[in-house]
C-alpha positions in Angstrom: 23.8 97.0 124.9 22.7 95.6 121.5 22.6 99.1 120.0 26.3 99.4 120.8 27.0 96.2 118.9 25.9 97.8 115.6 28.9 100.1 115.6 31.4 97.3 116.2 33.5 95.7 113.4 31.5 93.3 111.3 34.3 90.8 110.8 33.9 89.2 114.2 31.5 86.6 115.6 28.2 87.5 117.1 29.3 86.3 120.5 32.4 88.5 120.3 30.4 91.5 119.2 28.0 91.0 122.1 30.9 90.7 124.6 32.5 93.9 123.4 29.2 95.7 123.5 28.6 94.6 127.1 32.2 95.6 128.1 31.6 99.1 126.7 28.3 99.3 128.6 30.0 98.2 131.8 32.7 100.8 131.4 30.1 103.5 130.8 28.2 102.4 133.9 31.3 102.4 136.1 31.9 106.0 135.0 28.3 106.9 135.9 28.7 105.1 139.2 31.7 107.3 140.1 29.9 110.5 139.0 26.8 109.7 141.0 28.9 108.9 144.0 30.3 112.4 144.0 27.1 114.2 143.0 24.2 112.4 144.7 22.3 113.9 147.7 23.1 112.4 151.1 20.6 110.5 153.2 20.8 111.5 156.8 21.8 107.9 157.8 25.0 108.4 155.7 26.1 111.4 157.8 25.6 109.4 161.0 27.5 106.3 159.8 30.3 108.4 158.4 30.8 110.5 161.5 31.4 107.4 163.8 35.2 107.3 163.4 35.3 110.6 165.3 34.3 108.6 168.4 35.6 105.1 167.7 38.7 105.2 169.9 37.6 108.2 172.0 34.4 107.3 173.7 33.0 104.3 171.9 32.7 101.4 174.3 33.9 103.7 177.1 31.3 106.3 177.3 29.3 105.3 174.3 27.8 101.8 174.0 26.3 101.6 170.5 23.6 99.1 169.7 24.9 98.5 166.2 28.2 96.9 165.2 30.9 99.6 164.4 33.3 97.6 162.3 32.4 99.8 159.3 33.9 102.8 161.2 37.3 101.3 160.8 36.9 101.4 157.0 35.6 105.0 157.1 38.5 106.1 159.3 40.6 105.9 156.1 38.5 108.6 154.5 38.8 110.7 157.6 42.6 110.5 157.4 42.7 111.4 153.7 40.3 114.3 153.9 41.4 117.7 155.0 37.9 119.1 155.9 34.4 117.8 156.3 33.3 118.0 152.7 36.5 116.4 151.4 36.1 113.6 153.9 32.6 113.0 152.7 33.7 112.9 149.0 36.6 110.6 149.8 34.2 108.4 151.7 31.7 108.2 148.8 34.5 107.4 146.3 36.0 104.7 148.6 32.6 103.1 149.0 32.1 103.3 145.2 35.4 101.3 145.0 33.7 98.7 147.3 30.9 98.5 144.7 33.5 97.8 142.0 35.1 95.1 144.2 31.6 93.6 144.5 31.2 93.6 140.7 34.5 91.8 140.4 33.4 89.2 143.0 30.2 88.6 141.0 32.1 88.1 137.8 34.4 85.6 139.5 31.4 83.8 141.1 29.8 83.4 137.7 33.0 82.0 136.3 33.4 79.7 139.3 29.9 78.4 138.5 31.0 77.4 135.1 29.6 80.3 133.0 31.4 81.7 130.0 33.1 85.1 130.2 30.3 86.7 128.3 27.7 85.5 130.8 29.9 86.7 133.7 30.4 90.1 132.2 26.6 90.3 131.5 26.0 89.6 135.2 28.0 92.7 136.0 26.2 94.7 133.4 22.8 93.7 134.8 23.9 94.5 138.3 25.0 98.0 137.3 21.6 98.4 135.5 19.6 97.9 138.6 18.6 101.4 139.9 19.0 100.4 143.5 22.5 99.3 143.1 23.9 102.1 141.0 22.1 104.7 143.1 22.7 103.1 146.5 25.9 101.1 146.1 28.2 104.0 147.0 26.2 105.2 150.0 28.1 105.8 153.3 26.5 103.0 155.2 27.7 99.7 156.6 26.0 97.5 154.0 28.4 98.0 151.1 31.4 96.8 153.2 29.4 93.9 154.6 28.1 92.8 151.2 31.7 92.8 149.8 32.8 90.5 152.7 29.8 88.3 152.1 30.4 88.0 148.3 34.1 87.1 149.0 32.9 84.4 151.4 30.6 82.9 148.7 33.3 83.1 146.1 35.8 81.2 148.4 33.3 78.5 148.9 32.3 77.9 145.3 35.7 78.6 143.8 37.6 76.2 146.0 36.8 72.8 147.5 33.8 73.3 149.9 34.9 70.5 152.2 38.5 71.8 152.8 39.0 73.1 156.3 41.0 76.0 155.0 38.2 77.1 152.6 35.5 76.9 155.3 37.6 78.7 157.9 38.4 81.6 155.5 34.7 81.8 154.5 33.7 81.8 158.1 36.2 84.6 158.9 34.8 86.7 156.1 31.3 86.0 157.4 32.4 87.2 160.8 33.9 90.3 159.4 30.6 91.0 157.6 28.8 90.5 160.9 30.9 92.9 162.9 30.4 95.4 160.1 26.6 95.2 160.6 24.6 92.6 162.5 22.2 92.6 159.5 24.9 90.3 158.0 23.3 87.5 159.9 21.3 87.1 156.7 24.4 86.4 154.7 25.8 84.2 157.4 22.6 82.1 157.8 22.1 81.8 154.0 25.7 80.5 153.4 25.6 78.1 156.4 22.3 76.7 155.4 23.4 76.4 151.7 26.5 74.4 152.8 24.4 72.1 155.0 21.6 71.6 152.4 24.2 70.7 149.8 25.8 68.1 152.2 22.4 66.7 152.9 21.7 66.4 149.2 24.8 64.3 149.1 23.3 62.2 151.9 26.2 63.0 154.3 25.1 64.3 157.8 28.8 64.1 158.9 29.8 66.4 156.1 27.0 68.8 157.0 28.1 69.0 160.7 31.8 69.4 159.7 30.9 72.2 157.3 28.8 74.1 159.8 31.3 73.7 162.6 34.3 75.0 160.6 32.3 77.9 159.2 31.2 78.9 162.7 34.7 78.5 164.0 36.1 80.9 161.4 33.2 83.3 162.1 34.0 83.2 165.9 37.6 84.2 165.2 36.4 87.5 163.7 33.9 88.1 166.5 36.5 87.5 169.3 39.0 89.8 167.5 36.4 92.5 167.3 35.6 92.2 171.0 39.3 92.2 172.0 40.2 95.2 169.8 37.3 97.4 170.8 36.6 96.2 174.3 39.9 95.0 175.8 39.1 94.0 179.4 35.4 94.7 178.7 35.4 92.3 175.7 32.4 90.2 177.1 30.3 93.4 177.5 31.2 94.4 173.9 30.2 91.0 172.6 26.9 91.1 174.6 26.1 94.5 173.0 27.0 93.1 169.6 24.6 90.2 169.9 21.8 91.7 172.0 22.0 95.4 171.0 20.0 95.3 167.7 17.4 92.8 168.9 14.8 95.5 169.7 15.5 97.4 166.5 15.4 94.2 164.4 12.0 93.3 165.9 10.3 96.7 166.1 12.3 99.1 164.1 9.9 99.1 161.2 7.1 100.2 163.4 8.5 103.7 163.6 7.9 104.2 159.9 4.9 103.7 157.7 4.6 102.3 154.2 8.0 100.7 153.9 6.5 97.9 151.8 6.2 100.5 149.0 9.9 100.3 148.4 9.6 96.7 147.5 7.2 97.7 144.8 9.4 100.6 143.9 12.4 98.4 143.1 10.2 95.9 141.1 8.5 98.6 139.1 11.7 100.5 138.4 13.6 97.4 137.2 10.9 95.1 135.8 12.9 93.6 132.9 15.9 92.9 135.1 13.8 91.1 137.7 11.9 89.3 134.9 15.2 87.9 133.6 16.2 86.9 137.2 13.0 85.0 137.7 13.5 83.1 134.4 17.1 82.3 135.4 15.9 81.0 138.7 13.3 78.8 137.1 15.9 77.4 134.7 18.1 76.5 137.6 15.4 74.9 139.6 14.2 72.8 136.6 17.8 71.5 136.2 18.3 71.1 139.9 19.3 67.4 139.7 22.0 68.3 137.2 23.6 71.1 139.3 27.0 70.4 140.8 27.8 71.3 144.4 28.9 74.9 143.8 25.8 75.7 141.7 23.5 74.1 144.3 25.2 76.1 147.1 24.8 79.3 145.2 21.2 78.7 144.4 20.2 77.9 148.0 22.2 80.8 149.3 20.7 83.3 146.8 17.2 82.0 147.4 17.4 82.3 151.2 19.1 85.7 151.1 16.6 87.1 148.7 13.7 86.0 150.9 15.3 87.5 154.0 16.0 90.8 152.3 12.7 91.3 150.6 10.7 90.3 153.7 12.8 92.3 156.0 10.7 94.6 158.3 12.7 97.7 157.1 12.8 97.5 153.4 14.5 100.8 152.6 15.8 101.0 149.0 19.5 100.4 150.1 18.6 97.0 151.6 18.1 95.4 148.2 21.7 95.9 147.3 22.5 93.0 149.7 20.7 90.6 147.3 21.0 92.1 143.8 24.6 91.1 143.1 23.7 87.4 143.5 20.4 87.7 141.6 22.2 89.3 138.6 24.0 86.0 137.9 20.6 84.3 137.3 19.5 87.1 135.0 22.6 86.7 132.9 22.2 83.0 132.8 18.7 83.4 131.4 19.9 85.7 128.7 22.7 83.4 127.5 20.5 80.3 127.6 18.0 81.8 125.2 20.7 83.3 123.0 22.3 79.9 122.6 19.2 77.7 122.3 16.6 79.7 120.5 17.1 81.9 117.5 13.5 83.1 117.6 13.8 84.1 121.2 17.3 85.5 120.7 15.8 88.5 118.9 13.4 89.1 121.8 16.3 88.8 124.4 18.4 91.3 122.4 15.5 93.7 122.4 15.1 93.3 126.2 18.8 94.0 126.7 18.6 97.1 124.5 15.5 98.3 126.5 17.4 97.7 129.8 20.4 99.6 128.6 18.4 102.6 127.4 16.0 102.8 130.3 18.7 102.5 133.0 21.0 105.0 131.3 18.2 107.6 131.0 17.4 107.0 134.6 21.0 107.6 135.6 21.2 110.9 133.6 17.9 112.1 135.3 19.3 111.2 138.7 22.1 113.8 138.2 19.4 116.3 139.3 19.4 114.6 142.7 22.5 116.6 143.7 24.2 117.3 147.0 25.3 120.9 146.2 23.1 122.5 148.9 24.1 119.9 151.5 27.8 120.4 150.9 27.5 124.2 150.9 25.8 124.0 154.3 28.5 121.6 155.6 31.3 124.0 154.4 29.6 127.1 155.8 28.9 125.4 159.2 32.4 124.1 159.5 33.8 127.6 158.9 32.0 128.9 161.9 33.6 126.3 164.2 37.0 126.2 165.8 39.1 123.1 166.0 37.7 122.0 169.4 34.2 123.5 169.0 31.2 121.2 169.2 27.9 121.4 167.3 24.5 119.6 167.4 22.1 118.5 164.7 21.2 114.9 165.7 22.5 113.8 162.3 26.3 114.2 162.2 26.7 116.4 159.2 30.2 117.7 160.0 32.4 114.6 160.3 35.5 116.7 161.2 33.9 117.9 164.5 32.3 116.4 167.5 28.6 116.5 168.0 27.4 117.2 171.6 25.1 115.8 172.8 25.6 112.7 170.7 22.0 111.8 170.0 20.9 110.1 166.8 17.6 111.7 165.8 16.1 109.0 163.7 12.3 108.5 164.0 12.7 106.4 167.1 15.0 108.9 168.8 12.7 111.8 167.9 9.6 110.1 169.2 11.2 108.9 172.4 12.8 112.4 173.1 9.5 114.2 172.3 7.5 112.0 174.6 9.9 112.4 177.5 10.2 116.2 177.1 12.1 117.9 179.9 13.0 114.5 181.5 14.7 113.3 178.4 18.5 112.9 178.1 18.6 115.4 175.3 17.0 118.2 177.3 19.6 118.1 180.1 22.4 117.3 177.8 21.6 120.2 175.4 21.5 122.6 178.3 24.8 121.3 179.7 26.7 120.8 176.5 25.8 124.2 175.0 27.2 123.4 171.6 28.8 126.3 169.7 26.5 125.8 166.7 23.2 124.1 166.0 22.1 123.0 162.5 18.4 123.3 162.3 16.7 120.6 160.1 13.3 118.9 159.9 14.6 116.5 162.6 15.3 119.2 165.2 11.9 120.8 164.2 10.3 117.5 165.1 11.4 117.5 168.7 8.5 119.6 169.8 7.9 122.9 171.6 10.0 122.0 174.7 13.2 121.9 172.6 12.2 124.7 170.3 11.8 127.0 173.3 15.2 126.1 174.7 17.0 126.6 171.3 15.2 129.9 170.6 16.1 131.2 174.1 19.8 130.5 173.7 20.4 130.6 169.9 19.7 132.9 166.9 19.8 132.2 163.2 22.9 133.2 161.2 21.5 131.6 158.1 18.3 129.5 157.4 20.0 126.4 158.9 22.7 127.7 161.2 22.0 128.8 164.7 24.7 130.4 167.0 24.6 131.4 170.7 22.9 134.7 171.2 25.3 135.7 173.9 28.2 135.8 171.5 26.3 137.7 168.8 23.1 139.4 169.9 22.5 140.7 166.3 21.4 137.2 165.2 17.9 136.8 164.1 15.8 135.2 166.9 13.1 134.1 164.5 13.2 131.0 162.3 14.1 131.9 158.7 12.3 130.2 155.9 14.7 127.5 154.5 14.8 125.0 151.6 14.7 121.3 152.6 18.0 119.4 152.6 16.8 115.8 152.4 13.9 116.0 150.1 13.4 113.0 147.8 16.3 110.9 149.2 14.3 107.7 148.9 11.5 108.5 146.5 13.2 110.4 143.6 
């Protein structure tokens, strides 16, 4: 960022030059975000999330009772309507989710301004957010978290921008919290953090009545969104839908991490890939804590909220790289605050801070350019080829949902838990009988289907042959297909570790 300042006109103030440099950096990062959204390799979770609109009003909560909230599927339905085939739907979905990331950057800018920071600090918060590798590489992913985080950021903005004790403010914030919750139940982290922050702030003002009022109105607004969700998707079965909404993810939340090993490594990954950014955040936190008594209500609420949310996210039992995007937007404000503090109060340290900003800009940009090699060309080519083999009403199976324009039958999500359960149950599993009964017109063979064990491999090999390294078609319709597995390149290599 400082390097850019050197090419700017010399007849303006240092603060103005810094502001212009940061703006140019942000514009460059926005362009990179959009390019990465279109180019980056898909994680298998993205396919599964994005394919859910196919079943939303045609089976979900009738024949399918999902454990997770499905509010995000309403958002992705827009991409399904815009796209004309599977690959265009996926690209539209990535771009619309990238737009959510931009909405989130606007929210963080407005939050910083509402906290009393100058424009240059608010813009710097956006720049720091876009420099975090987790955010710019994961913020556009086809998952539920981007939409939920946008709702959560809007809720925080409403609380700190307007009077926190106004009934209207709290009801709107509660409604936004509820919308985040029906997008993904993981938003309980956002909801709890905001509720606790409001209560703690009221207690600091020695008003228990105010704390009760705040909590009650926030919960009331939250309940409106929950009830609307249940009525819309459940109708007469609303109570059952709400029961699933609250109890469905309990087992996954408690034991989901046990199906994977070494997830703590991703905490170290984000820290080691963004050490300077996190260092600035820590300094900003310490500055806020040391001036705790001087903070006004909005700043106190934001500090408590960010602290609790960060603790919940970083000590979550499934710390996949995308999880950190839930906390990074709010952390970025403290990193920016640290920078402007030292630029304004210490000429000696200002040079060091400028050097740190330059290092962050160079390192993060180099990382972004290198990440272009992490492309989705092979995945999209497979999706287009597989879709071309299917008629309008034909079904397929891959346990992932790679073709969002078609139905997957049987509808089994082959995550690590699903694979282990299915493999252990063997011929008595739901998949075994469903696969025999459904007889999908096409099977996409991946490392997930390979993991199902010999029982399923024998069923597939008896009924299907390979048209390409990943595509299997019924042998009865084309006996010339290769019955043996063809050597294939991996589709999902490096999705978390590159």
